[in-house]
MARSEDREN-890038 format. One line per 4 residues: their letters; for each residue x, y, z of C-alpha. Coordinates in steps of 0.02 Angstrom, whole numbers, plus 32768, in hexadecimal, padded with zeros to 4 digits. Last residue first. Layout:
BEGIN
A> X Y Z; ... .
***
This chain:
BEGIN
GLWV> 7DD5 2527 DFCA; 7E48 25C1 DFA9; 7E62 25AF DEF0; 7DBF 2551 DEC1 .
DLFL> 7D4F 25BE DF2B; 7DAD 265B DEFF; 7D9C 2638 DE3F; 7CE1 2611 DE50 .
MLVL> 7CCA 26B0 DEB3; 7D23 2713 DE2C; 7CB7 26BD DDA4; 7C16 26E8 DDFA .
GISL> 7C42 2798 DE24; 7C7A 27BD DD72; 7BDF 277B DD25; 7B6E 27D3 DDA4 .
GLTA> 7BC5 2877 DD7B; 7BAA 285C DCC5; 7AF3 2836 DCE2; 7AE3 28D3 DD46 .
KNQH> 7B35 2938 DCBB; 7ABC 28F2 DC3F; 7A24 2906 DCA9; 7A43 29BF DCC5 .
GSRH> 7998 29FD DCA3; 796B 2A3C DD52; 7908 29A5 DD94; 7987 2921 DD67 .
TEPI> 7A04 292C DDF7; 7979 292C DE7D; 7922 2894 DE30; 79C6 2834 DE35 .
IEHS> 79EB 285E DEEC; 7941 284B DF3D; 78D7 27AE DF22; 794E 2746 DEB1 .
IVYL> 79F4 2765 DF0B; 79A6 2767 DFBA; 794C 26C3 DF96; 79F0 2673 DF56 .
MAGA> 7A46 26A8 DFFA; 79C7 264F E066; 79CA 25B4 DFF9; 7A89 25AA E008 .
AFAL> 7A81 25BA E0C6; 7A02 252C E0CA; 7A75 24C3 E056; 7B09 24D1 E0CB .
GWPL> 7AA9 24BD E169; 7A48 241D E12A; 7AE7 23CE E0E8; 7B3E 23EC E190 .
LPES> 7AB2 23BF E205; 7AF2 230B E21A; 7B93 235E E263; 7B3A 23A6 E300 .
ITII> 7B9A 241F E36D; 7C10 2464 E2EA; 7B82 2481 E26C; 7B17 24D7 E2EA .
GAGL> 7BA3 2545 E32B; 7BE5 2578 E286; 7B3A 25B3 E24A; 7B0E 260D E2E9 .
LGGI> 7BB4 2665 E2FB; 7BAC 269D E244; 7AF9 26DC E24F; 7B28 2745 E2E4 .
PEVM> 7BC4 277A E28B; 7B59 27B4 E1F8; 7AE6 2827 E25F; 7B71 28A8 E263 .
GTLA> 7B5F 28D1 E1A9; 7AC5 293E E1C7; 7B2A 29A9 E244; 7BA0 29E3 E1BE .
AIGW> 7B0F 2A1F E14F; 7AC1 2A77 E1E7; 7B64 2AD1 E20C; 7B80 2B03 E15A .
ARFK> 7AD3 2B53 E149; 7AF0 2BA4 E1F3; 7B94 2BEF E1BE; 7B4E 2C29 E113 .
SYGE> 7ABA 2C79 E163; 7A12 2C2B E145; 7999 2C80 E0CC; 7944 2BE6 E07B .
GLLS> 79BF 2BE9 DFE6; 7A4F 2BE2 E05E; 79FA 2B40 E0A3; 79FC 2AF4 DFF5 .
VAVA> 7AAF 2B1D DFDA; 7ADF 2ACE E07E; 7A82 2A2D E057; 7AC9 2A21 DFA8 .
LGEP> 7B78 2A3B DFEA; 7B64 29B3 E06A; 7B24 293F DFE4; 7BB6 296A DF75 .
ANQL> 7C2D 2935 E001; 7BCF 28A0 E036; 7BF9 2846 DF94; 7CAF 2844 DFB5 .
GIGI> 7C95 280A E06B; 7C22 277B E030; 7CAD 2742 DFBA; 7D38 274E E038 .
ALPL> 7CDA 26F7 E0C3; 7C9C 266F E047; 7D4B 264C E00B; 7D8A 2645 E0BF .
GGSV> 7D04 25D3 E106; 7D24 252A E0B5; 7DDD 252A E0AF; 7DE8 2580 E159 .
GEAG> 7D83 24FF E1B4; 7D19 2484 E14F; 7C6C 247A E194; 7C6F 2502 E21F .
FGVG> 7CD0 2577 E1B0; 7C4F 2569 E122; 7BBB 256A E199; 7BFA 260B E1E6 .
VALG> 7C10 265F E13A; 7B5F 2624 E106; 7B10 2663 E1AA; 7B63 2709 E191 .
EPFN> 7B15 2715 E0E0; 7A6B 26D4 E11F; 7A6E 2764 E1A4; 7A95 27EE E123 .
HITI> 79F8 27F1 E0C3; 7977 27F5 E154; 79E8 2871 E1AC; 79E8 28DE E115 .
AIIF> 792E 28E8 E11A; 7927 2903 E1DC; 79A5 298E E1D1; 7949 29E6 E143 .
LWVR> 789F 29D7 E19C; 78F4 2A1D E234; 792F 2AB4 E1DC; 7882 2AD3 E193 .
RLSA> 782F 2AE5 E23D; 77A9 2A62 E261; 76F1 2A7D E25D; 76E0 2A60 E19E .
AEPG> 772E 29B6 E1AD; 76AD 2979 E222; 76BB 28C6 E1D7; 772E 28A4 E147 .
ERGT> 7762 2909 E0B3; 7798 29BA E08B; 77DE 29EB DFE0; 77ED 297F DF44 .
SFHE> 7899 29B6 DF04; 790A 29DE DF96; 78AE 2966 E00B; 7864 299C E0AE .
HPLK> 7845 2935 E148; 77C0 28F3 E1BE; 77E4 283F E1EE; 7769 27B3 E1CB .
ENML> 7768 27AB E10B; 7823 27C6 E0EB; 784D 2751 E17F; 77DC 26C9 E131 .
AVAG> 7835 26E0 E089; 78DD 26CF E0E4; 78A3 2629 E133; 7855 25E9 E091 .
MGLL> 78F1 2602 E031; 7954 25A3 E0B5; 78CC 2518 E0BC; 78CB 2509 DFFD .
IAVC> 798C 24F1 DFFF; 7979 2473 E090; 78FC 240B E02D; 7969 240A DF8F .
VIAA> 79FE 23D7 DFF6; 79AE 234C E04C; 795C 230A DFAF; 7A01 230C DF54 .
PAAG> 7A5B 22AD DFDE; 79CA 222C DFEA; 79BC 2203 DF30; 7A5D 219E DF27 .
NVYR> 7A33 2137 DFBC; 7AD2 2115 E019; 7AC1 21A9 E093; 7B3F 21F6 E102 .
VDAA> 7BCF 221A E087; 7B53 2254 DFFE; 7B0A 22D5 E078; 7BB2 2324 E08E .
DLAP> 7BD9 2328 DFD4; 7B2E 2374 DFAD; 7B45 23FC E032; 7BF5 241C DFEB .
IILS> 7BA3 2438 DF3B; 7B18 24A6 DF88; 7B87 2514 DFF7; 7C26 2555 DFAA .
FFSA> 7C0E 2533 DEF3; 7B55 2550 DEEA; 7B26 25D6 DF66; 7BD3 2627 DF57 .
ALMV> 7BB7 2637 DE9E; 7B12 268F DEAF; 7B4C 26FB DF3E; 7BE3 2737 DED8 .
GAAF> 7B74 2757 DE41; 7AF7 27B9 DEAA; 7B81 2827 DEF1; 7BBF 284B DE43 .
GLSL> 7B14 287B DE0C; 7B12 28F5 DEA3; 7BBA 293F DE61; 7B71 2959 DDB2 .
DRTA> 7ACB 29A1 DDF7; 7B39 2A1A DE5D; 7B9E 2A4C DDC9; 7B00 2A6A DD5F .
RSPI> 7AB5 2ACE DDED; 7B52 2B42 DDE9; 7BCE 2B36 DE7B; 7BB8 2BAA DF10 .
RGFL> 7C54 2C04 DF48; 7C1E 2C7C DFD3; 7CB5 2C4D E03B; 7C53 2BF2 E0C5 .
VPIA> 7BE6 2BA4 E036; 7C83 2B4C DFF4; 7C96 2AE8 E094; 7BF9 2A78 E07A .
GVAT> 7C5F 29E5 E032; 7CD0 29E7 E0CF; 7C3E 29DE E13F; 7BF7 2946 E0E6 .
LSGA> 7CA7 2900 E0EC; 7C8C 28E7 E1A4; 7C10 285C E185; 7C96 27F2 E12D .
ALSG> 7D0E 280C E1BB; 7C8B 27E1 E23C; 7C57 2748 E1D4; 7D09 2709 E1DC .
LFGL> 7D27 272F E28F; 7C80 26D6 E2C2; 7C9B 263D E254; 7D52 2633 E28A .
MIPS> 7D1D 2636 E341; 7CA4 25AE E322; 7D20 2548 E2C0; 7D97 2553 E34F .
LTDM> 7E38 25BB E342; 7EE1 256A E33C; 7EE5 255E E27F; 7EDC 2619 E276 .
***
């Protein structure tokens, strides 16, 4: 693995993480659909993993990278804050400009009513998965295996419940179990694109490192707040969702310290 370039590591790591979306959706092929409470628990776990990854694997390294380049004590913090807001704003803009469908709030974006429901789901999950692939790629591009592996494992773990949620939602809309699984699997394949882009940008231009790390963190934080947490709380399973978030957060923290 050490012989691979950071760009290839970013691509392969995000590909592996994205593939776990398909793994998580496998139960629908056997007709075994977990209860809503279990799904909210697992999505809460996903939110916890992403939350911990945003801070411990992206924001803190971004501050360290900016601190090396800038003597002024305020400059590193300002750069990271601006980059976080840019990341959040970028995903918010995609949410506004691209037609898509959320699990909880329904159709959004221009001309949403004219598109087939399957494409609305695909676009929605693409919006959510791209920042995750970007984060994995930035991690590998910045610090190689030590920086990218915890992120790839953490993002992969949280992709599994997301894949199941997509497949179950599609089943509820009348899709066959094989088509529901296939669409869920396909949504994870945008992550290698984000991974390749993230690793490439960071590898080519070192001054962009703190910007890229914090931008990826901001993008993930927006997804957590805008979609995942509201989805886990809308069916009355807030306690289970919070338990899942707690487990995901401490597990990702452990992985980051252990593997990083």
